[in-house]
PQR file with spaces between the fields and no chain letter, atoms N, CA, C, O and H, PARSE charges and radii, in Angstrom:
ATOM       1  N    MET     1      38.862  -95.022 -182.171 -0.4000 1.5000
ATOM       2  CA   MET     1      37.760  -94.509 -180.917 -0.0000 2.0000
ATOM       3  C    MET     1      38.785  -93.194 -180.555  0.5500 1.7000
ATOM       4  O    MET     1      38.387  -92.046 -180.752 -0.5500 1.4000
ATOM       5  N    MET     2      40.090  -93.462 -180.027 -0.4000 1.5000
ATOM       6  CA   MET     2      40.760  -92.183 -179.624 -0.0000 2.0000
ATOM       7  C    MET     2      40.655  -91.229 -180.692  0.5500 1.7000
ATOM       8  O    MET     2      40.123  -90.267 -180.137 -0.5500 1.4000
ATOM       9  H    MET     2      40.413  -94.395 -179.867  0.4000 1.0000
ATOM      10  N    ALA     3      40.838  -90.933 -181.851 -0.4000 1.5000
ATOM      11  CA   ALA     3      40.951  -89.934 -182.580 -0.0000 2.0000
ATOM      12  C    ALA     3      39.386  -89.344 -182.702  0.5500 1.7000
ATOM      13  O    ALA     3      39.247  -88.449 -183.535 -0.5500 1.4000
ATOM      14  H    ALA     3      41.270  -91.714 -182.302  0.4000 1.0000
ATOM      15  N    VAL     4      38.320  -89.712 -182.033 -0.4000 1.5000
ATOM      16  CA   VAL     4      36.865  -89.437 -182.274 -0.0000 2.0000
ATOM      17  C    VAL     4      37.003  -88.104 -181.086  0.5500 1.7000
ATOM      18  O    VAL     4      36.732  -86.943 -181.390 -0.5500 1.4000
ATOM      19  H    VAL     4      38.433  -90.440 -181.356  0.4000 1.0000
ATOM      20  N    THR     5      37.456  -88.511 -179.754 -0.4000 1.5000
ATOM      21  CA   THR     5      37.462  -87.769 -178.696 -0.0000 2.0000
ATOM      22  C    THR     5      39.014  -86.710 -179.012  0.5500 1.7000
ATOM      23  O    THR     5      38.905  -85.489 -178.900 -0.5500 1.4000
ATOM      24  H    THR     5      37.677  -89.455 -179.507  0.4000 1.0000
ATOM      25  N    THR     6      40.138  -87.230 -179.329 -0.4000 1.5000
ATOM      26  CA   THR     6      41.037  -86.522 -179.292 -0.0000 2.0000
ATOM      27  C    THR     6      41.192  -85.233 -180.095  0.5500 1.7000
ATOM      28  O    THR     6      41.590  -84.183 -179.589 -0.5500 1.4000
ATOM      29  H    THR     6      40.227  -88.222 -179.420  0.4000 1.0000
ATOM      30  N    LEU     7      40.743  -85.424 -181.803 -0.4000 1.5000
ATOM      31  CA   LEU     7      40.602  -84.982 -182.612 -0.0000 2.0000
ATOM      32  C    LEU     7      39.500  -84.068 -183.409  0.5500 1.7000
ATOM      33  O    LEU     7      39.651  -83.468 -184.474 -0.5500 1.4000
ATOM      34  H    LEU     7      40.420  -86.277 -182.214  0.4000 1.0000
ATOM      35  N    SER     8      38.214  -84.156 -182.469 -0.4000 1.5000
ATOM      36  CA   SER     8      37.068  -83.893 -182.475 -0.0000 2.0000
ATOM      37  C    SER     8      36.811  -82.278 -182.732  0.5500 1.7000
ATOM      38  O    SER     8      37.306  -81.591 -181.838 -0.5500 1.4000
ATOM      39  H    SER     8      38.091  -84.643 -181.604  0.4000 1.0000
ATOM      40  N    LEU     9      36.318  -81.732 -183.494 -0.4000 1.5000
ATOM      41  CA   LEU     9      36.401  -80.267 -183.658 -0.0000 2.0000
ATOM      42  C    LEU     9      35.964  -79.332 -182.225  0.5500 1.7000
ATOM      43  O    LEU     9      36.510  -78.263 -181.951 -0.5500 1.4000
ATOM      44  H    LEU     9      35.916  -82.289 -184.221  0.4000 1.0000
ATOM      45  N    PRO    10      35.018  -79.886 -181.503 -0.5600 1.5000
ATOM      46  CA   PRO    10      34.474  -78.846 -180.508  0.2800 2.0000
ATOM      47  C    PRO    10      35.663  -78.860 -179.421  0.5500 1.7000
ATOM      48  O    PRO    10      35.738  -77.872 -178.691 -0.5500 1.4000
ATOM      49  N    SER    11      36.760  -80.081 -179.225 -0.4000 1.5000
ATOM      50  CA   SER    11      37.765  -80.344 -178.328 -0.0000 2.0000
ATOM      51  C    SER    11      38.908  -79.300 -178.851  0.5500 1.7000
ATOM      52  O    SER    11      39.430  -78.524 -178.050 -0.5500 1.4000
ATOM      53  H    SER    11      36.699  -80.884 -179.819  0.4000 1.0000
ATOM      54  N    LEU    12      39.232  -79.316 -180.077 -0.4000 1.5000
ATOM      55  CA   LEU    12      40.256  -78.413 -180.995 -0.0000 2.0000
ATOM      56  C    LEU    12      39.862  -76.853 -181.052  0.5500 1.7000
ATOM      57  O    LEU    12      40.627  -75.943 -181.368 -0.5500 1.4000
ATOM      58  H    LEU    12      38.808  -79.946 -180.727  0.4000 1.0000
ATOM      59  N    ILE    13      38.412  -76.723 -180.653 -0.4000 1.5000
ATOM      60  CA   ILE    13      38.124  -74.967 -180.699 -0.0000 2.0000
ATOM      61  C    ILE    13      38.236  -74.638 -179.415  0.5500 1.7000
ATOM      62  O    ILE    13      38.414  -73.445 -179.168 -0.5500 1.4000
ATOM      63  H    ILE    13      37.790  -77.463 -180.396  0.4000 1.0000
ATOM      64  N    MET    14      38.173  -75.454 -178.468 -0.4000 1.5000
ATOM      65  CA   MET    14      38.486  -75.336 -177.071 -0.0000 2.0000
ATOM      66  C    MET    14      39.776  -75.250 -176.716  0.5500 1.7000
ATOM      67  O    MET    14      40.042  -74.732 -175.631 -0.5500 1.4000
ATOM      68  H    MET    14      38.029  -76.423 -178.668  0.4000 1.0000
ATOM      69  N    LEU    15      40.650  -75.660 -177.425 -0.4000 1.5000
ATOM      70  CA   LEU    15      41.878  -75.667 -177.117 -0.0000 2.0000
ATOM      71  C    LEU    15      42.964  -74.704 -177.936  0.5500 1.7000
ATOM      72  O    LEU    15      44.164  -74.450 -177.833 -0.5500 1.4000
ATOM      73  H    LEU    15      40.434  -76.081 -178.306  0.4000 1.0000
ATOM      74  N    ARG    16      41.921  -74.333 -178.764 -0.4000 1.5000
ATOM      75  CA   ARG    16      42.690  -72.905 -179.579 -0.0000 2.0000
ATOM      76  C    ARG    16      42.627  -72.018 -178.429  0.5500 1.7000
ATOM      77  O    ARG    16      43.703  -71.605 -177.997 -0.5500 1.4000
ATOM      78  H    ARG    16      40.946  -74.539 -178.847  0.4000 1.0000
ATOM      79  N    LYS    17      41.715  -71.711 -177.948 -0.4000 1.5000
ATOM      80  CA   LYS    17      41.544  -70.567 -177.046 -0.0000 2.0000
ATOM      81  C    LYS    17      42.467  -70.853 -175.920  0.5500 1.7000
ATOM      82  O    LYS    17      42.802  -69.863 -175.270 -0.5500 1.4000
ATOM      83  H    LYS    17      40.841  -72.047 -178.299  0.4000 1.0000
ATOM      84  N    SER    18      42.954  -72.016 -175.549 -0.4000 1.5000
ATOM      85  CA   SER    18      43.733  -71.782 -174.331 -0.0000 2.0000
ATOM      86  C    SER    18      45.202  -72.097 -174.490  0.5500 1.7000
ATOM      87  O    SER    18      46.028  -71.731 -173.654 -0.5500 1.4000
ATOM      88  H    SER    18      42.682  -72.820 -176.077  0.4000 1.0000
ATOM      89  N    VAL    19      45.591  -72.944 -175.832 -0.4000 1.5000
ATOM      90  CA   VAL    19      46.863  -73.097 -176.300 -0.0000 2.0000
ATOM      91  C    VAL    19      47.550  -71.900 -177.451  0.5500 1.7000
ATOM      92  O    VAL    19      46.785  -71.128 -178.030 -0.5500 1.4000
ATOM      93  H    VAL    19      44.920  -73.241 -176.511  0.4000 1.0000
ATOM      94  N    LYS    20      48.864  -71.859 -177.665 -0.4000 1.5000
ATOM      95  CA   LYS    20      49.184  -71.452 -178.970 -0.0000 2.0000
ATOM      96  C    LYS    20      49.156  -72.060 -180.172  0.5500 1.7000
ATOM      97  O    LYS    20      49.174  -73.280 -180.332 -0.5500 1.4000
ATOM      98  H    LYS    20      49.486  -72.485 -177.195  0.4000 1.0000
ATOM      99  N    PRO    21      49.111  -71.248 -181.021 -0.5600 1.5000
ATOM     100  CA   PRO    21      48.731  -72.093 -182.443  0.2800 2.0000
ATOM     101  C    PRO    21      49.847  -73.046 -182.933  0.5500 1.7000
ATOM     102  O    PRO    21      49.535  -73.822 -183.836 -0.5500 1.4000
ATOM     103  N    LYS    22      51.378  -73.091 -182.345 -0.4000 1.5000
ATOM     104  CA   LYS    22      52.126  -74.028 -182.839 -0.0000 2.0000
ATOM     105  C    LYS    22      51.953  -75.041 -182.127  0.5500 1.7000
ATOM     106  O    LYS    22      51.940  -76.156 -182.647 -0.5500 1.4000
ATOM     107  H    LYS    22      51.631  -72.460 -181.611  0.4000 1.0000
ATOM     108  N    LEU    23      51.784  -74.863 -180.779 -0.4000 1.5000
ATOM     109  CA   LEU    23      51.425  -76.075 -180.022 -0.0000 2.0000
ATOM     110  C    LEU    23      49.798  -76.532 -180.153  0.5500 1.7000
ATOM     111  O    LEU    23      49.523  -77.606 -179.618 -0.5500 1.4000
ATOM     112  H    LEU    23      51.795  -73.956 -180.357  0.4000 1.0000
ATOM     113  N    LEU    24      48.960  -75.975 -180.664 -0.4000 1.5000
ATOM     114  CA   LEU    24      48.042  -76.700 -181.316 -0.0000 2.0000
ATOM     115  C    LEU    24      48.510  -77.673 -182.112  0.5500 1.7000
ATOM     116  O    LEU    24      48.420  -78.855 -181.780 -0.5500 1.4000
ATOM     117  H    LEU    24      49.183  -75.102 -181.099  0.4000 1.0000
ATOM     118  N    VAL    25      49.202  -77.183 -183.538 -0.4000 1.5000
ATOM     119  CA   VAL    25      49.771  -77.728 -184.454 -0.0000 2.0000
ATOM     120  C    VAL    25      50.300  -78.829 -184.216  0.5500 1.7000
ATOM     121  O    VAL    25      49.985  -79.779 -184.933 -0.5500 1.4000
ATOM     122  H    VAL    25      49.275  -76.223 -183.807  0.4000 1.0000
ATOM     123  N    LEU    26      51.271  -79.013 -183.121 -0.4000 1.5000
ATOM     124  CA   LEU    26      51.721  -79.893 -182.555 -0.0000 2.0000
ATOM     125  C    LEU    26      51.284  -80.928 -181.748  0.5500 1.7000
ATOM     126  O    LEU    26      52.012  -81.915 -181.651 -0.5500 1.4000
ATOM     127  H    LEU    26      51.526  -78.241 -182.539  0.4000 1.0000
ATOM     128  N    PHE    27      50.243  -80.891 -181.154 -0.4000 1.5000
ATOM     129  CA   PHE    27      49.298  -81.745 -180.613 -0.0000 2.0000
ATOM     130  C    PHE    27      48.596  -82.567 -181.387  0.5500 1.7000
ATOM     131  O    PHE    27      48.373  -83.760 -181.182 -0.5500 1.4000
ATOM     132  H    PHE    27      49.651  -80.088 -181.232  0.4000 1.0000
ATOM     133  N    ILE    28      48.172  -81.757 -182.487 -0.4000 1.5000
ATOM     134  CA   ILE    28      47.198  -82.743 -183.586 -0.0000 2.0000
ATOM     135  C    ILE    28      48.566  -83.699 -184.000  0.5500 1.7000
ATOM     136  O    ILE    28      48.636  -84.901 -183.741 -0.5500 1.4000
ATOM     137  H    ILE    28      48.353  -80.788 -182.654  0.4000 1.0000
ATOM     138  N    GLY    29      49.393  -83.090 -184.538 -0.4000 1.5000
ATOM     139  CA   GLY    29      50.452  -83.830 -185.244 -0.0000 2.0000
ATOM     140  C    GLY    29      50.932  -85.608 -184.595  0.5500 1.7000
ATOM     141  O    GLY    29      51.106  -86.762 -184.986 -0.5500 1.4000
ATOM     142  H    GLY    29      49.336  -82.114 -184.749  0.4000 1.0000
ATOM     143  N    ILE    30      50.959  -84.754 -183.371 -0.4000 1.5000
ATOM     144  CA   ILE    30      51.710  -85.899 -182.447 -0.0000 2.0000
ATOM     145  C    ILE    30      50.474  -87.053 -181.765  0.5500 1.7000
ATOM     146  O    ILE    30      50.543  -88.193 -181.305 -0.5500 1.4000
ATOM     147  H    ILE    30      50.818  -83.816 -183.052  0.4000 1.0000
ATOM     148  N    CYS    31      49.478  -86.166 -181.967 -0.4000 1.5000
ATOM     149  CA   CYS    31      48.153  -87.371 -181.802 -0.0000 2.0000
ATOM     150  C    CYS    31      48.022  -88.392 -183.144  0.5500 1.7000
ATOM     151  O    CYS    31      48.120  -89.607 -183.319 -0.5500 1.4000
ATOM     152  H    CYS    31      49.422  -85.240 -182.341  0.4000 1.0000
ATOM     153  N    THR    32      47.730  -87.150 -184.040 -0.4000 1.5000
ATOM     154  CA   THR    32      47.394  -88.152 -185.124 -0.0000 2.0000
ATOM     155  C    THR    32      48.548  -89.104 -185.615  0.5500 1.7000
ATOM     156  O    THR    32      48.138  -90.115 -186.186 -0.5500 1.4000
ATOM     157  H    THR    32      47.651  -86.163 -183.899  0.4000 1.0000
ATOM     158  N    ILE    33      49.784  -88.987 -185.513 -0.4000 1.5000
ATOM     159  CA   ILE    33      50.576  -89.979 -185.297 -0.0000 2.0000
ATOM     160  C    ILE    33      50.648  -91.014 -184.358  0.5500 1.7000
ATOM     161  O    ILE    33      50.782  -92.202 -184.652 -0.5500 1.4000
ATOM     162  H    ILE    33      50.117  -88.167 -185.049  0.4000 1.0000
ATOM     163  N    GLY    34      50.558  -90.544 -183.195 -0.4000 1.5000
ATOM     164  CA   GLY    34      50.326  -92.064 -182.354 -0.0000 2.0000
ATOM     165  C    GLY    34      49.221  -92.578 -182.441  0.5500 1.7000
ATOM     166  O    GLY    34      49.099  -93.692 -181.932 -0.5500 1.4000
ATOM     167  H    GLY    34      50.449  -89.579 -182.956  0.4000 1.0000
ATOM     168  N    ILE    35      48.018  -91.945 -183.121 -0.4000 1.5000
ATOM     169  CA   ILE    35      47.006  -92.834 -182.897 -0.0000 2.0000
ATOM     170  C    ILE    35      47.314  -94.132 -184.276  0.5500 1.7000
ATOM     171  O    ILE    35      47.131  -95.347 -184.196 -0.5500 1.4000
ATOM     172  H    ILE    35      48.117  -91.040 -183.535  0.4000 1.0000
ATOM     173  N    ILE    36      47.772  -93.406 -185.343 -0.4000 1.5000
ATOM     174  CA   ILE    36      48.106  -94.287 -186.447 -0.0000 2.0000
ATOM     175  C    ILE    36      49.156  -95.300 -185.957  0.5500 1.7000
ATOM     176  O    ILE    36      48.861  -96.486 -186.103 -0.5500 1.4000
ATOM     177  H    ILE    36      47.920  -92.419 -185.408  0.4000 1.0000
ATOM     178  N    LEU    37      50.051  -95.071 -185.532 -0.4000 1.5000
ATOM     179  CA   LEU    37      50.972  -96.064 -184.703 -0.0000 2.0000
ATOM     180  C    LEU    37      50.360  -97.125 -184.210  0.5500 1.7000
ATOM     181  O    LEU    37      50.610  -98.254 -184.632 -0.5500 1.4000
ATOM     182  H    LEU    37      50.290  -94.108 -185.413  0.4000 1.0000
ATOM     183  N    VAL    38      49.341  -96.849 -183.098 -0.4000 1.5000
ATOM     184  CA   VAL    38      48.563  -97.643 -182.050 -0.0000 2.0000
ATOM     185  C    VAL    38      47.810  -98.636 -183.133  0.5500 1.7000
ATOM     186  O    VAL    38      47.870  -99.862 -183.034 -0.5500 1.4000
ATOM     187  H    VAL    38      49.138  -95.932 -182.755  0.4000 1.0000
ATOM     188  N    GLY    39      47.166  -98.017 -184.074 -0.4000 1.5000
ATOM     189  CA   GLY    39      46.204  -98.690 -184.642 -0.0000 2.0000
ATOM     190  C    GLY    39      47.237  -99.944 -185.358  0.5500 1.7000
ATOM     191  O    GLY    39      47.159 -101.147 -185.108 -0.5500 1.4000
ATOM     192  H    GLY    39      47.117  -97.022 -184.154  0.4000 1.0000
ATOM     193  N    TYR    40      48.187  -99.288 -186.291 -0.4000 1.5000
ATOM     194  CA   TYR    40      49.097 -100.629 -186.704 -0.0000 2.0000
ATOM     195  C    TYR    40      49.636 -101.498 -185.840  0.5500 1.7000
ATOM     196  O    TYR    40      50.099 -102.553 -186.273 -0.5500 1.4000
ATOM     197  H    TYR    40      48.250  -98.311 -186.495  0.4000 1.0000
ATOM     198  N    LEU    41      49.663 -101.222 -184.590 -0.4000 1.5000
ATOM     199  CA   LEU    41      50.801 -101.930 -183.645 -0.0000 2.0000
ATOM     200  C    LEU    41      49.410 -103.078 -183.271  0.5500 1.7000
ATOM     201  O    LEU    41      49.471 -104.305 -183.349 -0.5500 1.4000
ATOM     202  H    LEU    41      49.287 -100.364 -184.239  0.4000 1.0000
ATOM     203  N    PHE    42      48.525 -102.472 -182.969 -0.4000 1.5000
ATOM     204  CA   PHE    42      46.956 -103.804 -182.356 -0.0000 2.0000
ATOM     205  C    PHE    42      46.581 -104.123 -183.734  0.5500 1.7000
ATOM     206  O    PHE    42      46.099 -105.255 -183.708 -0.5500 1.4000
ATOM     207  H    PHE    42      48.475 -101.475 -182.906  0.4000 1.0000
ATOM     208  N    ASN    43      46.576 -103.838 -184.466 -0.4000 1.5000
ATOM     209  CA   ASN    43      46.533 -104.848 -186.100 -0.0000 2.0000
ATOM     210  C    ASN    43      47.804 -105.964 -185.977  0.5500 1.7000
ATOM     211  O    ASN    43      47.618 -107.150 -186.249 -0.5500 1.4000
ATOM     212  H    ASN    43      46.968 -102.918 -184.487  0.4000 1.0000
ATOM     213  N    ALA    44      49.074 -105.459 -185.548 -0.4000 1.5000
ATOM     214  CA   ALA    44      49.903 -106.375 -185.834 -0.0000 2.0000
ATOM     215  C    ALA    44      50.288 -107.559 -184.911  0.5500 1.7000
ATOM     216  O    ALA    44      50.976 -108.567 -185.070 -0.5500 1.4000
ATOM     217  H    ALA    44      49.225 -104.496 -185.326  0.4000 1.0000
ATOM     218  N    LEU    45      49.524 -107.005 -183.814 -0.4000 1.5000
ATOM     219  CA   LEU    45      49.516 -108.052 -182.804 -0.0000 2.0000
ATOM     220  C    LEU    45      48.087 -109.174 -182.723  0.5500 1.7000
ATOM     221  O    LEU    45      48.013 -110.248 -182.127 -0.5500 1.4000
ATOM     222  H    LEU    45      48.965 -106.186 -183.686  0.4000 1.0000
ATOM     223  N    GLN    46      47.115 -108.517 -183.494 -0.4000 1.5000
ATOM     224  CA   GLN    46      45.983 -109.154 -183.548 -0.0000 2.0000
ATOM     225  C    GLN    46      46.166 -110.563 -183.999  0.5500 1.7000
ATOM     226  O    GLN    46      45.656 -111.496 -183.378 -0.5500 1.4000
ATOM     227  H    GLN    46      47.175 -107.643 -183.977  0.4000 1.0000
ATOM     228  N    PHE    47      47.089 -110.778 -185.371 -0.4000 1.5000
ATOM     229  CA   PHE    47      47.518 -111.786 -185.809 -0.0000 2.0000
ATOM     230  C    PHE    47      48.463 -113.096 -184.477  0.5500 1.7000
ATOM     231  O    PHE    47      48.596 -114.313 -184.607 -0.5500 1.4000
ATOM     232  H    PHE    47      47.503 -110.021 -185.875  0.4000 1.0000
ATOM     233  N    LEU    48      48.794 -112.469 -183.678 -0.4000 1.5000
ATOM     234  CA   LEU    48      49.245 -113.364 -182.846 -0.0000 2.0000
ATOM     235  C    LEU    48      48.354 -113.639 -181.757  0.5500 1.7000
ATOM     236  O    LEU    48      48.572 -114.698 -181.170 -0.5500 1.4000
ATOM     237  H    LEU    48      48.686 -111.480 -183.573  0.4000 1.0000
ATOM     238  N    LEU    49      47.334 -112.884 -181.322 -0.4000 1.5000
ATOM     239  CA   LEU    49      46.219 -113.539 -180.284 -0.0000 2.0000
ATOM     240  C    LEU    49      45.263 -114.171 -181.140  0.5500 1.7000
ATOM     241  O    LEU    49      44.202 -114.357 -180.544 -0.5500 1.4000
ATOM     242  H    LEU    49      47.157 -112.024 -181.799  0.4000 1.0000
ATOM     243  N    ILE    50      45.262 -114.453 -181.979 -0.4000 1.5000
ATOM     244  CA   ILE    50      44.180 -115.437 -182.878 -0.0000 2.0000
ATOM     245  C    ILE    50      44.371 -116.855 -182.962  0.5500 1.7000
ATOM     246  O    ILE    50      43.585 -117.546 -183.611 -0.5500 1.4000
ATOM     247  H    ILE    50      46.124 -114.302 -182.463  0.4000 1.0000
């Protein structure tokens, strides 16, 4: 759900107009890695809660 809003094409187009390309690539990388890690964390915690 987070990836839909964070890494959507319209939001990236708006960000491209306001930040430098290197910073945009860094933002995409950090968000992608963070979203994947949070997904793995919730999947790991799912077994503890059930």
